[in-house]
C-alpha positions in Angstrom: 8.4 28.8 5.9 4.9 30.5 4.8 4.1 27.8 3.0 4.4 25.3 5.7 3.1 27.7 8.0 -0.5 27.2 5.8 -0.2 23.1 5.6 0.1 23.2 9.4 -2.8 25.2 9.9 -4.8 23.3 7.0 -3.9 20.0 9.0 -5.1 21.6 12.0 -8.2 22.3 11.0 -8.7 19.0 8.9 -7.8 17.2 12.0 -10.3 19.3 14.0 -13.0 18.9 11.8 -12.5 15.1 11.4 -11.9 14.8 15.2 -15.7 16.9 15.8 -17.6 14.9 13.3 -16.7 11.4 14.7 -17.3 12.7 18.3 -21.0 13.9 17.0 -22.0 11.1 14.7 -21.3 8.2 17.5 -23.2 9.8 19.8 -26.1 10.8 17.7 -26.1 6.9 16.2 -26.0 5.2 19.5 -28.8 7.9 20.4 -30.3 6.6 17.3 -30.0 2.9 18.2 -31.7 3.7 21.7 -34.3 5.3 20.5 -34.8 2.5 17.8 -35.2 0.1 20.5 -37.3 1.6 23.4 -39.9 3.9 21.3 -40.1 2.4 17.6 -39.7 -1.1 19.1 -36.8 -2.2 16.3 -34.8 -5.1 17.5 -33.2 -6.0 14.9 -30.5 -5.2 12.9 -30.5 -1.4 12.5 -29.9 -0.6 16.2 -27.0 -3.0 16.4 -26.1 -1.5 13.3 -26.4 2.2 14.8 -24.3 1.2 18.2 -21.7 -0.8 16.7 -20.9 2.0 14.2 -21.1 4.2 17.3 -18.3 2.1 19.3 -16.5 1.7 16.2 -16.1 5.1 15.3 -15.4 6.2 19.1 -12.7 3.7 19.3 -11.5 4.5 15.8 -11.2 8.2 16.7 -9.7 7.2 20.3 -6.9 5.5 18.2 -5.8 8.3 16.4 -4.1 10.0 19.7 -1.9 7.1 19.2 -1.1 7.2 15.4 -1.5 10.9 14.4 -2.5 9.8 11.1 -5.7 11.8 10.4 -6.3 10.5 6.8 -6.4 6.9 7.7 -8.9 7.5 10.8 -10.8 9.9 8.0 -11.1 7.0 5.6 -11.8 4.1 8.2 -14.5 6.5 9.9 -16.1 7.2 6.1 -16.4 3.7 5.4 -17.7 2.8 8.2 -20.4 5.2 7.9 -21.2 4.0 4.3 -21.5 0.3 5.3 -23.5 1.4 8.2 -25.8 3.6 6.1 -26.0 1.2 3.8 -27.6 -1.4 5.9 -29.7 0.9 7.8 -31.0 2.3 4.8 -31.6 -0.9 3.4 -33.7 -2.4 6.6 -35.5 1.0 6.4 -37.2 0.6 3.1 -34.7 0.9 0.8 -34.6 3.3 -2.0 -37.6 5.2 0.0 -36.0 5.5 3.3 -35.3 9.1 4.4 -32.0 7.8 5.8 -30.5 7.1 2.2 -29.6 11.0 3.0 -27.1 9.8 4.9 -24.6 8.9 2.1 -24.8 12.1 0.6 -23.9 13.2 3.6 -20.2 11.2 3.2 -19.8 12.3 -0.3 -20.1 15.8 1.3 -17.5 15.7 3.9 -15.1 14.3 1.3 -15.5 17.5 -0.8 -15.4 19.3 2.7 -11.5 17.8 2.6 -10.3 17.2 -0.6 -11.6 17.3 -4.0 -9.8 14.1 -4.3 -11.8 12.3 -1.7 -14.9 14.1 -2.6 -14.5 12.0 -6.0 -13.7 8.8 -4.8 -16.9 8.5 -2.4 -19.4 10.1 -4.8 -18.5 7.3 -7.4 -18.6 5.0 -4.7 -22.0 6.3 -3.2 -23.7 6.1 -6.3 -22.6 2.6 -6.9 -24.3 2.2 -3.5 -27.5 4.0 -4.3 -27.6 1.7 -7.5 -27.6 -1.4 -5.8 -30.3 0.2 -3.3 -32.3 0.4 -6.0 -32.0 -2.8 -7.1 -33.7 -3.8 -4.0 -36.7 -2.5 -4.7 -37.3 -5.6 -7.4 -38.9 -8.2 -5.6 -36.4 -11.0 -7.2 -33.4 -9.2 -6.5 -34.2 -8.0 -2.8 -33.0 -10.5 0.1 -33.9 -7.5 2.9 -37.3 -6.5 4.0 -38.4 -3.2 6.0 -38.0 -3.4 9.9 -39.0 -0.2 10.4 -42.8 -0.5 12.1 -45.6 1.0 10.3 -46.9 3.1 13.1 -43.3 4.7 13.2 -42.3 5.2 10.1 -43.2 8.8 10.0 -40.9 9.1 13.2 -37.9 7.3 11.6 -38.0 9.5 8.9 -38.3 12.4 11.0 -35.2 11.1 13.1 -33.0 10.4 10.0 -33.5 14.0 8.2 -32.7 15.6 11.7 -30.0 13.8 11.9 -28.4 14.7 8.7 -30.2 18.5 8.8 -27.8 18.7 12.1 -24.6 17.4 10.7 -25.3 19.2 7.5 -26.1 22.8 9.0 -24.2 22.5 12.6 -21.0 20.6 11.7 -20.5 21.1 8.2 -22.2 24.2 7.9 -20.9 25.7 10.1 -17.3 24.5 9.2 -17.8 26.3 6.0 -19.1 29.2 7.1 -16.0 29.8 9.3 -13.6 29.0 6.4 -15.6 31.2 3.6 -15.3 33.9 6.3 -11.5 33.4 6.7 -10.7 33.0 2.7 -12.6 36.3 2.7 -10.5 37.9 5.0 -7.3 36.7 3.7 -8.8 37.9 0.0 -9.3 41.6 1.3 -6.0 41.5 3.1 -4.2 40.1 0.2 -5.7 42.6 -2.3 -4.9 45.1 0.0 -1.2 44.5 -0.2 -1.2 44.1 -3.5 -2.7 47.5 -4.0 -0.2 49.0 -1.6 2.8 47.0 -3.6 1.7 48.2 -6.6 1.6 51.9 -5.3 5.1 51.6 -4.0 6.3 49.8 -7.4 4.2 52.8 -9.3 6.4 54.9 -6.9 9.9 53.4 -7.7 9.6 53.4 -11.2 8.7 56.9 -11.0 11.8 57.5 -8.8 14.2 55.9 -11.0 12.7 57.7 -13.9 13.0 60.9 -12.4 16.8 60.1 -11.4 17.7 58.9 -14.8 16.0 62.2 -15.9 18.3 64.1 -13.6 21.6 62.3 -15.1 20.0 63.2 -18.7 19.9 66.4 -17.8 23.5 66.8 -16.5 24.9 65.0 -19.2 23.2 67.7 -21.2 24.5 70.4 -19.0 28.3 69.0 -19.3 27.9 68.9 -23.3 27.1 72.4 -23.9 30.6 73.4 -22.1 32.6 70.8 -24.1 33.7 71.9 -27.0 35.7 68.8 -28.7 33.2 67.4 -31.2 34.4 63.5 -30.4 33.2 63.8 -26.2 30.0 66.0 -27.2 28.9 62.6 -29.2 30.1 60.6 -26.5 27.8 62.3 -23.6 25.3 62.9 -26.2 25.1 59.3 -26.9 25.4 58.2 -23.2 22.3 60.7 -22.5 20.3 59.2 -25.4 21.4 55.9 -23.8 19.8 57.0 -20.1 16.9 57.9 -21.9 16.0 55.0 -23.3 15.9 53.2 -19.5 14.5 56.1 -18.4 11.2 55.7 -21.1 10.9 51.9 -20.2 10.2 53.4 -16.1 8.2 55.9 -17.4 6.1 53.4 -19.0 6.1 51.0 -16.4 4.8 53.9 -13.6 1.9 55.5 -16.3 0.5 52.4 -17.2 -2.0 49.8 -14.9 0.2 46.7 -15.7 3.3 47.7 -13.8 5.3 44.3 -14.8 5.5 44.7 -18.0 5.2 46.6 -20.6 3.9 47.6 -24.5 6.6 47.2 -26.5 5.6 48.6 -29.9 4.7 51.9 -27.8 8.1 51.7 -26.5 10.3 51.3 -29.9 8.1 54.1 -31.5 8.8 56.4 -29.0 12.4 55.7 -28.3 12.6 55.6 -32.2 11.2 58.7 -32.9 13.2 60.7 -30.2 16.3 59.1 -31.2 15.9 61.1 -35.1 14.9 63.9 -33.6 17.7 64.1 -31.8 20.4 63.2 -34.2 18.8 64.0 -37.1 16.5 67.2 -36.3 13.0 67.9 -36.7 13.3 68.2 -40.6 15.2 64.4 -41.1 14.0 62.8 -44.2 15.0 59.3 -42.4 11.5 57.2 -42.5 11.0 54.9 -39.5 9.1 51.6 -40.4 7.9 49.6 -37.3 6.5 45.8 -37.3 5.9 44.8 -33.9 2.2 42.9 -33.2 1.1 43.3 -29.0 3.9 42.1 -27.1 4.8 42.7 -23.6 7.8 42.1 -22.3 9.0 42.5 -18.4 11.6 45.0 -17.6 14.6 42.4 -17.1 14.1 42.1 -21.1 12.7 45.4 -22.0 15.6 47.4 -20.4 18.7 45.7 -22.2 16.2 45.1 -25.5 15.6 48.9 -25.6 19.2 49.6 -25.1 20.4 47.7 -27.9 17.8 48.9 -30.5 18.9 52.1 -29.4 22.5 51.5 -30.1 21.5 50.1 -33.9 19.3 53.4 -34.4 22.1 55.5 -33.3 24.3 53.8 -35.4 22.3 53.9 -38.8 21.6 57.5 -38.0 25.0 58.9 -37.3 27.5 56.5 -40.3 24.4 55.3 -42.5 22.9 58.4 -43.8 24.2 61.4 -44.5 22.9 64.6 -43.3 19.6 65.3 -45.7 20.1 62.3 -47.2 16.5 59.8 -47.2 16.5 56.7 -46.0 14.7 54.1 -43.7 14.8 52.6 -40.6 13.3 49.3 -39.9 12.7 47.2 -36.5 10.4 44.0 -36.7 9.7 42.2 -33.4 7.9 38.4 -33.6 7.4 36.2 -31.2 8.1 32.3 -32.3 8.0 30.0 -29.4 7.3 30.2 -25.7 9.4 33.6 -24.9 11.7 33.4 -27.7 11.6 36.4 -30.1 13.0 37.9 -33.1 14.2 40.8 -33.7 15.2 42.3 -37.5 16.8 45.5 -37.4 18.6 47.7 -39.6 19.0 50.7 -42.3 19.3 50.9 -46.2 21.6 53.4 -45.6 25.9 52.8 -47.1 26.3 49.8 -44.2 29.9 48.6 -43.4 32.3 46.4 -45.1 31.9 42.8 -44.0 36.1 42.7 -42.3 34.5 44.5 -39.8 32.9 42.7 -36.5 32.4 43.8 -32.7 35.8 42.5 -32.2 37.8 44.5 -33.9 36.2 47.9 -34.3 36.4 50.6 -31.8 32.9 51.1 -32.0 31.6 51.3 -28.7 27.7 51.0 -29.8 28.8 47.2 -32.4 30.1 46.2 -29.0 27.2 46.8 -27.0 24.8 45.2 -29.3 27.0 42.0 -29.2 27.3 41.9 -25.6 23.0 42.9 -25.1 22.7 40.0 -27.3 24.1 37.5 -25.0 22.7 39.4 -22.1 19.4 38.3 -23.6 20.8 34.9 -24.0 20.7 35.1 -27.8 22.0 34.8 -30.9 23.2 37.7 -33.5 23.4 37.5 -37.2 24.4 40.2 -39.9 22.1 39.9 -42.6 24.1 40.3 -45.8 21.3 40.0 -48.2 19.8 43.6 -47.9 21.5 47.0 -48.8 23.0 48.8 -45.9 23.4 47.6 -41.9 20.8 45.0 -41.1 20.9 42.4 -38.1 18.8 39.3 -37.3 18.4 38.9 -33.5 17.1 35.6 -31.6 16.9 36.1 -28.3 14.5 35.2 -25.2 12.7 36.6 -22.2 14.6 36.8 -18.7 12.9 35.9 -16.1 12.0 38.6 -13.8 13.5 38.6 -10.4 10.7 40.0 -8.3 7.4 38.4 -9.3 5.5 40.5 -10.7 1.9 42.3 -9.6 -1.2 41.4 -11.2 
């Protein structure tokens, strides 16, 4: 699994960094302790702490070879580093000691691993720094500066060099490596997403073309049929195919290929149906009340087919040839991914005794079946003239992840 591989790679890189830091800090601490004893004549506390930290940290790193628990190794090393840095800082000038920078490195190392660890050590280190600051008041102090006056500049130089070496050569180098790897991965991912987007656009384009071909075949077949009922059936089927083709056309023509702006789709579909069924001189008015709503293809197609059937039924059976009328379509979002569709006309309507169960109308049956497909419910609004429906449904989760 890709996620498992990424997790393993993360743990491997984290382990490598922790072990590398442990070995180097142990060696530097021991070397610093030797310099303190033999070159700066520091005999008390400071070199003992540095030697003890170096040896204990090496032992902690060696134990990892058996436990294989890098988090435990990291926390032990970090706490030893904090305690050692605290003691050395207290006995080398307190808040004025250059060794205090080592405390900041522990916090930085925490953030290199995880934000949680970094935040934990930042709070802990802040408390330690407040404690160190309190030692600058004589009445609270219990320590003294053990670094000889003539060597304090040298001690500061070595302390800062110690910190800079760890920050630049270890953490900085690792961060730069991670940044370059992240940039490379992001660049490759962007390229893959662009290729996927182009591929999906091409798929939608071809699906639209295939549906247009089916529509053209149905149109040709309609011309060769003389029976009126069969002509109407073929024309209705052609309109259903076109309603699906419009969705794919809008998807490949727009930047966002995972969703379509539904208002423009409903407008275009409804106007096409009016021209197709009633002609260019139709007196049927279209009233659409849809805000800026975007729907995915798995919702857009069945909902488009449902609107196609409702509008088609209204145009065929709701109004006489030259009769004036109005078709109303309103869509609004309720909560989360739930929607309400109000669709209807002010035509002649049909009796309440007729339902999709006892009717032979394919359109009426499709309206109810498509509502179920959208995991919704349908209710006939009898308070208005004509045929009106209130349809509640929810957006269908897409089967494929969209390309952002």
